[in-house]
C-alpha positions in Angstrom: 13.2 -26.3 -4.6 10.4 -23.7 -3.1 12.1 -21.7 -1.0 9.3 -19.5 0.3 9.8 -17.5 3.5 7.1 -16.7 5.9 7.3 -14.0 8.8 4.3 -12.6 11.0 3.3 -8.9 10.1 0.9 -8.9 12.8 -3.2 -9.2 13.3 -6.0 -7.9 11.6 -9.8 -7.8 12.7 -12.6 -8.6 9.9 -16.0 -8.0 11.7 -15.8 -10.4 14.4 -13.1 -12.2 13.5 -9.3 -12.1 14.1 -6.8 -12.8 11.1 -3.1 -13.4 11.2 -1.1 -11.7 8.6 2.1 -13.0 7.0 4.4 -11.6 4.4 5.7 -14.5 2.1 9.0 -13.8 -0.1 10.5 -15.7 -2.7 13.2 -15.6 -5.4 11.7 -15.9 -8.9 13.9 -17.7 -11.9 14.8 -14.0 -13.0 16.8 -14.0 -9.5 14.4 -11.1 -8.4 12.6 -11.1 -5.2 8.6 -11.5 -5.0 6.6 -11.0 -2.3 2.7 -11.3 -1.5 0.4 -11.4 1.9 -1.3 -14.6 3.4 -3.9 -14.2 5.9 -5.3 -17.3 8.4 -8.3 -17.2 10.4 -7.9 -17.4 14.2 -9.5 -21.1 14.1 -7.6 -22.0 10.9 -5.1 -25.2 11.4 -3.3 -25.2 8.2 -2.4 -23.4 5.0 -5.2 -24.6 3.1 -7.3 -22.3 5.5 -5.3 -19.3 4.5 -6.4 -16.8 1.7 -3.6 -14.6 -0.1 -3.0 -11.9 -2.3 -1.5 -11.9 -5.7 2.4 -11.0 -6.0 2.4 -7.7 -5.2 6.1 -7.0 -4.7 9.1 -7.2 -7.1 12.3 -5.9 -6.0 16.1 -6.6 -6.3 16.4 -7.6 -2.6 14.3 -9.5 0.1 15.1 -6.7 2.3 13.6 -4.0 0.2 10.3 -5.9 0.1 10.3 -6.5 3.8 10.7 -2.6 4.4 8.0 -1.8 1.9 5.7 -4.4 3.3 6.1 -3.2 7.0 5.6 0.3 6.1 2.1 -0.4 4.9 -0.8 1.0 6.9 -3.4 -1.3 8.6 -6.0 0.1 6.2 -4.1 -1.0 3.2 -3.8 -4.6 4.9 -7.3 -4.7 5.8 -8.4 -3.7 2.2 -6.0 -6.7 0.8 -7.4 -9.1 3.4 -11.0 -8.3 2.2 -9.8 -8.4 -1.3 -8.4 -12.0 -0.9 -11.4 -13.2 1.0 -13.8 -11.9 -1.6 -11.5 -13.8 -4.3 -12.0 -17.0 -2.7 -15.4 -16.3 -2.3 -16.3 -15.2 -5.7 -18.1 -11.8 -4.7 -18.1 -9.1 -6.9 -18.8 -5.3 -6.4 -20.2 -2.4 -8.4 -17.4 -1.0 -10.6 -16.3 2.5 -9.4 -14.0 5.1 -11.5 -10.8 3.9 -11.5 -8.8 6.9 -10.7 -11.2 8.2 -7.9 -10.7 4.5 -6.0 -7.0 4.7 -6.4 -6.9 8.0 -4.7 -9.4 6.9 -2.1 -7.4 3.9 -1.4 -4.2 6.2 -0.9 -5.6 8.6 1.3 -6.9 6.4 3.5 -3.8 4.5 3.9 -1.8 7.4 4.0 -3.8 8.8 7.0 -3.5 5.3 8.7 0.2 5.4 8.5 0.9 8.9 9.6 -1.6 9.0 12.3 -2.1 12.1 14.5 0.5 14.9 13.2 2.5 17.0 15.7 0.7 19.6 17.0 3.4 21.6 17.7 6.5 22.2 15.5 8.8 22.0 18.5 7.4 18.6 19.5 10.0 16.1 19.6 9.9 13.3 17.0 11.4 9.7 17.3 12.9 7.7 14.5 9.7 5.4 14.0 7.3 8.3 13.9 9.7 9.8 11.3 9.8 6.8 9.4 6.0 6.4 9.5 5.4 10.3 8.2 7.8 9.4 5.5 6.0 6.4 4.2 2.7 8.7 4.3 4.5 11.2 2.2 5.6 8.8 -0.3 1.8 7.5 -0.7 0.8 11.1 -0.8 3.1 11.7 -3.9 1.7 8.9 -5.6 -1.7 9.9 -5.0 -0.8 13.5 -6.3 0.7 12.1 -9.3 -2.7 10.0 -10.0 -4.7 13.4 -9.7 -2.7 15.0 -12.4 -3.3 12.4 -15.1 -6.3 12.6 -16.9 -8.8 9.6 -16.1 -8.7 7.8 -19.7 -4.9 8.2 -19.7 -4.5 6.7 -16.1 -6.7 3.6 -17.3 -4.6 3.3 -20.4 -1.2 3.5 -18.3 -2.7 0.8 -15.8 -3.4 -1.5 -18.7 0.2 -1.2 -19.9 1.6 -1.5 -16.4 -0.4 -4.7 -16.1 1.0 -5.7 -19.4 -2.4 -6.3 -20.7 -3.9 -8.3 -18.0 -7.9 -7.9 -18.1 -8.6 -6.5 -14.5 -11.7 -5.2 -13.4 -10.9 -3.0 -10.3 -14.2 -2.6 -9.4 -14.3 -6.4 -8.9 -12.9 -8.7 -5.9 -9.5 -8.3 -6.8 -9.2 -4.5 -7.5 -7.0 -3.9 -4.3 -4.6 -6.3 -5.1 -3.7 -5.1 -8.4 -3.9 -1.6 -7.5 -1.0 -2.2 -5.2 1.0 -3.7 -8.2 0.3 -0.5 -10.2 1.0 1.7 -6.8 4.3 0.2 -6.6 5.2 0.5 -10.1 4.6 4.4 -9.8 6.2 4.9 -6.6 9.6 3.4 -7.7 9.6 5.7 -10.6 8.7 8.9 -8.8 11.8 11.2 -8.1 11.3 10.9 -4.4 14.1 11.9 -2.0 15.8 9.2 0.2 14.6 8.9 4.3 17.5 11.1 5.2 17.1 13.8 2.9 13.2 14.1 3.4 13.8 13.9 7.4 16.1 16.9 7.4 13.8 19.0 5.0 10.5 18.0 7.1 12.0 18.9 10.5 12.9 22.3 9.0 9.7 22.9 7.2 7.0 21.0 9.5 4.4 23.5 9.1 4.7 23.3 5.1 4.3 19.4 5.3 1.5 19.6 7.6 -0.8 22.0 5.6 0.2 20.0 2.4 -1.1 16.8 4.1 -4.3 18.8 5.5 -5.1 20.3 1.8 -4.6 16.8 0.2 -6.8 14.8 2.7 -9.0 16.8 4.7 -10.1 19.4 2.1 -9.9 16.8 -0.7 -8.1 19.1 -3.2 -4.4 19.4 -4.8 -2.1 21.6 -2.8 
């Protein structure tokens, strides 16, 4: 029995067309949980009108997938929608350098999640804002890690992560497969849990702001 679960993530704008975004999760034969996104245009009536991504989440629980999916920023969700549409339409793009495309994708999504940084260190932050900044921080660490790896070594690592699948990240499916690689790297980085990070962030907000500014605005490693 196929027990796939769907819940709405919101709406995205692509050109002049509005698309509904859904997170779909299911449990595999290995008892682990898988997840992907599906998108339906405003005038779509059935699931046949939808486009979907590859299975980009793999976790031990459905709740973990839900938490990670809802932490994604609108730029990345919009990129996944464009990738899914291109996959159906069969459109290809030119092939950009692999590592550079990863870093660009992560920077854009990190900025989209974090939004405007607090202007004053004394400014009060609510829990949702702190969680957004934490999600942005985690993506920044993946971006920083990728920048430290030599381009050829990174391409070899991507091939191993994808278990030898032939993937052209310059083509229509690049963002979907990029998400799989980013998830793999993030799960293996020694990142602090939210509570510990929040305490350190509130005590050193200026340092975190400078780090983000250097990484994103100046385009170099802190």
